[in-house]
Phi, psi and omega in degrees: 000164184088007178250168177287132181245137177299130186297329185259031172306143182301326186289324182222073191280335179228154187296335183282344181296147180239130183261189179226148173239127175269292182204126174243122181265101183293336178286323183278325182240087184293344182297337181290344181247001184251107181243126179247106183304328181295332181275347186262003176090203188279002182252117184256122181235125182286169182252116177282155179048056180298153180297152174241116182053041174081006182235154177296151173292161182253153173218140180282137178304132180094342177262163182253126174262135184227138172212154183267154172234123178257136179237123181238134179263107178257015188279341185085356179232147174292145181225154173277140181233127171240135179238133184210138168281107184292316181198153175222151175222113000296160188297140172061033179263349179245145175224160175240156180205158176274336178258150173292129181303137181291147174280174181296342183263004183293156176295151183300317184292328176292317179298321181290335180274353182279132178233133175232154185204180175265358177203154175244129185292177183306128175228151177264125179251114185283161177305138180063007179277142176244129179245136176250126173238168187237135177249129183237150175218127175235092185285145176262343181215164183285160178124174181286128177249131186230141173219152173242122180251129178255136175242108177268112183242107186061236180265002184253159174230131175244141186240142171234134175251126186238139178237139171223143178256110179277128185231166169242188185294326181294310182296323179294325180294340182263001180297141182273140172257011178237099179303148182288138172215143182299138177293151179275156178296130182274141179278139180246138177254157184283136179238027177296325173235144182200164178271121187293138179273184182264108184286143176300145180292148177293149177296140181307130177086358182290136182239164179288152179287152177294315179243105183285151181274120180298163183288320181053056177295145179287124179302139184300317182294325178290321177299313181298320181297313184287320179292338175273010176065030173262147179263119181303150183302320183298329179286319180292335178291332186088166184284131174226170177299324185283331185252017187310309185290313181294326180296306183287329177298319179294319178298320180292324175299316178301318179294318182293321178297322177290328175299322177298318177298316181298317181295327178296334180293344180265357180305153184235150179231144175055051179245154182261156170235150184242140178282126177228092182063236181274358183249164164247134181254143179234127175276127182240101179304135180089355182297323181298332176265010179061044176228085007277165178271112181234137181226170177308129180098342174290168179219161178232170173239140179224152171219151174301136183295327181257032182296114182280347180286345179059224184290346182281343181267125181285139174287166178253139175269133177236126180269143178275120179260337181203146176238125178224114178051246182259018182234145171243143178259122191242151171230128179250187171298153187302321183294331178295318179295324181291324182275345184293140170230143183297342179277349180297147174245139186233154165261136189236135174238130181268155173235156176249153182283121184278359188306315184291325176294321178295325176296323177294316178300318180297318179296321179294317178301314183293338181296343177298331181266003182279140179302136185295342178291339173284318186274320183225072185299334182291343179273003178295144184287335181219156181280140182279143174230114182266130173277112184294138177268128179305141189238128168255103189297142174279315175268137181273005186256017183278141176263181186300314182294320179296317178300316181300313182296320181292319177301320179292320179296317180294332180267353184290142183251000181147210184300153358280176183296155172255134185248139169238117180229158180171164182294173178301143173078012182264004173087034179295312181294321177300321179296317177299314182299316178299316180297318179298315181293323177298316178296318181298322184278323190257337182240091189294339180270000182291145173231121193241129172250128180241123181239144175226167187282342182218162177298320182296321179291321177295319177298323180298319179295317177302316180300316181294322179295320182284334186279346181281114186278337183295322177244115181269110179283125182291137185299327182275005181246001178232138183225134176257108182274125179240149173290151180298336183279350180288136180292134178301322181290345182285343183267134179299140183307321182281359175260344186302325183294346178264004183250167177237128184206164177216125181054043178063020174245126182289145180221169172258125180292164179295163186299328180298328177278319183301320185290346180276342180282141177267333179229125175239131182243133187206171165275167178304311184295314184291344178299337179295337179296331180295315177294320180300325180280347175113009174299128186275156178296125181100357179300319181274131176282330182223137174234121180253129178244105178271158182053040186293339178289345182265355183255141173291162182298316176301327178293319177295331181287342182303307177284339186272304191292333182262352186232356186258137161249173182301331182280350180289131177273119180248128180236127178248139175231137179172185182224108181293353179265003173258185184298140185264204183299151180266117184226165175252321186278119179296321181292316179299320179296315183295321186273004171139341181288339178279354178264121181290160174302319178302313182293321181293324178299330180291351175284345177278139182300330179301328185264314186287344175276353177080023180299122186291351173279354181233332191206148171231134175255124177267130186234356181267115183264126182253005186264307198257155169300142182306324181290330176290327181281340191306305184293312177305320179297318182289319188274331189238337190233030172054031177059030182266349184295136178245118180281124184236012181288132178277160172053062185274351189254335190295321183294311182301325181295334182273353180267107191286346183262003177284125179290333179230105184294342181272354185233103190272035173231123179240127175255118177254112181277128181216135179257103179250208177228129172271131189227164169227163181217154179057224177256012181276120183279358182282151186261152170215162180221098187289338175294318177292326175303314180300318182292321177301315181297319178301316180296317180298316180297323179289326179290323185270352184299325184285342182084001181273351185232129178267167179298324182294344180277353187244135174231146179239123181250131177210146191275349187247136185302319183292326176294322176301313183293320178296318179294316179299316180300316182293315181294324177294322179293336178263013178060044175231059187284347186271002175278120182284130177236130180188183179281173177301319182300323179293334184265353181298133182085359180245170179212158174215153174305315180235132172242130175247128180249126173251115186277341173075308190297136177220015183226131187295316186291325175290325176299321179294322177298315179300319182296317182295324186250014173057044177262172175058214184266335194278153180058030179220081185303325180294322178294320175300314182302313181294316185300315188275355180251016176274340186276136176273310189240334183209133176239124178241123178251128179241119182182176179273112184296334181288339177269308185293336180291349177288343177257134188294328181286312178293327178297320178296320179293317179303310185282338172294321175294314182299319181291340179254024177054041181229038174240135175225160175112211187295169182299143179285153174282177171295146182292127181271143175252127178235156175302141183278084178261110186284343184224136177282140178264172184286182177088015181275146184256143173253118189244138169250111201294328185295324185295322177286307188292323184297314177299318181296312185290325183276001178064034187285347178241153171282150180063060190306316189297328178271325184297330185299337181289345185268002183263139182239163187292165162237147174286156177301132189295338178303326178264329189287312189292325188293335176260351190267327181285000000 
């Protein structure tokens, strides 16, 4: 565009014809904004509304934006001129006029004499004459407004493409005043030697563990091999019975080395610390969101930023004594405090706590003594046959599949594990809870360990156990084990009585107390504390692993390998078609660490054939409206899902802006701008923020829906922060906003999804590196199945249609008269793959992009392939520490 076009082109052969614009991506096709007068001949036409810093100018919705266009005839001959708005998107939002449009203060007679139109009739433009015409836009709604203006000069046609971004007060308030620029490479100082800091005092009464956790230092030769980007031989061989321990140990080493890289991305330069009593405080941006995740007892290293001693000066170690919002309270060696001045600037390097990685190594080591029927059930000499135990249900809401699985669990005598799998909302956790209560009531000698991937999920199980009135669980027989790093305030007041703590710091009670509990609830990681305190292998008769599809195999081994005998009944519940383990290393993920223990067991014929002596599949969904379930069932679950939710119509009928009350999915198409600011590589789209807020305000206006009933899912951290900031300013702080990972295992009456992306080339980057929503079927599956009654998707249809899964959702909405907003793209055709296959990656985009953008690795283009996602730390850290 921007070139001379033949006037009698087939597409626009006469001036009266009116065209259409679907979507023009100015970021992807820069030619629409690049006009070279020398290439256009003797007629010079200016560009109205020129870009500012590479972005379209803004106009407030309801106001009129006006700019002039000058046309000069340098041909030496008089020419005929026709001017016409060929097309606009949205339609008829731009006009042209010979007079400058009057302002609101203009005299009445001037206003009455003003005429605007979509075309200006034939005019004669004399040699060297300059004509000024005016282009106006008065948008009625937010989003990108585009127009194409044709100038027919003699036999030639010149085209101008104009963009304006229509905004409201919310989107304007989120505009950045810091243009994006890539972060500079951070300098790292050597910490082989350092001045030791002041460690926090031990909690009163704290004793040493019975079984101490070994150091598990990374072997030097293995580190050199992995850092040189070579894949160790044991990994290339693949997993076998003989190499189980060395295989997973190597994968965990790969993961830990990448964790070191990730932590370096949070290093800080030229920052100040402030004296606060006996402490020095350091403000850490992102700490409140656990980016980086720092807790009591962790430590950092610091050096003066202008240290002239260079490498000869040892850095100082500072221990974290307290964490408050975005600040940490630190204690260094005494001389550092004496020399400190608040005007000093420091370079800071963070370290991560290796405890959890050491727990993984310990679990892998212990797996050598685990019965092979747990690790490789297909190698068993004979097929298992479980004698089902007759069941008198505690809950009256159990379906046939749930009853069958519980009967099998009650009749199970030990290895191999029993699996319960199924789509979202099919009652997997409810089934576990029923089985636990049945064991508690009927088998008095049972000792039960229940593990979940996060603190919130473990708390949920405790809540469900306590809420069942038919079986009263005795307070002195159930224990909620928490990591010492968990905040005391994070635990609900009515759960505290089931915990053990001292001076508001959680602890693990001694083994003499632990053995008296019949039910212990923990995260996977914290289960290692039981072994550390001296719980012997085989103490637990039953071990239940909930959300097993989200845990790596070494993580699943923490409660199993150190606490299981062959007679221990192990039950896993999860969904291999949802998001899997949270990892950083792309290579470790690719070579097997990204495959959960649950998913690997399905490779055995005993499990993938659906033998009820090994596995039960739950297919009755009690969460979602049938129309919300339709696509996930077709794409991921072989169309086996049965919608069982009662009263599916009443909610939709009360939502006045739904175009089709029978179809509770609304796709609102909006063309915004994806942006970045400062040195933050994360993306946001403030136009979509405004639309999300508009939808929320309309949903809550009737008073029938509370803030807690609404959730907002978006894939980019910066969009999460922009949305949270806006909702807090509007006094709506209880609406949960987060990534897909944060919402896995949760539900809301209404889910609003903001897809953010509005640019094709950035979309392609996401596709290559598995960021955002696209090219990640598991993320799509989780996102669209969180809604109980209504799902609202806000995004650019021209972008999301590039992905086959989102494209199917888009056109399902359009076909059911439930699409609103900008013009739809051409219908995309994709191969009809009814089921998503494995190997999908779950990516948290900032961790990859930040390292890439800041140049934190040598050889950026290749190094980027080694980064794996992180789950949002709000969910990740609570189970990880």
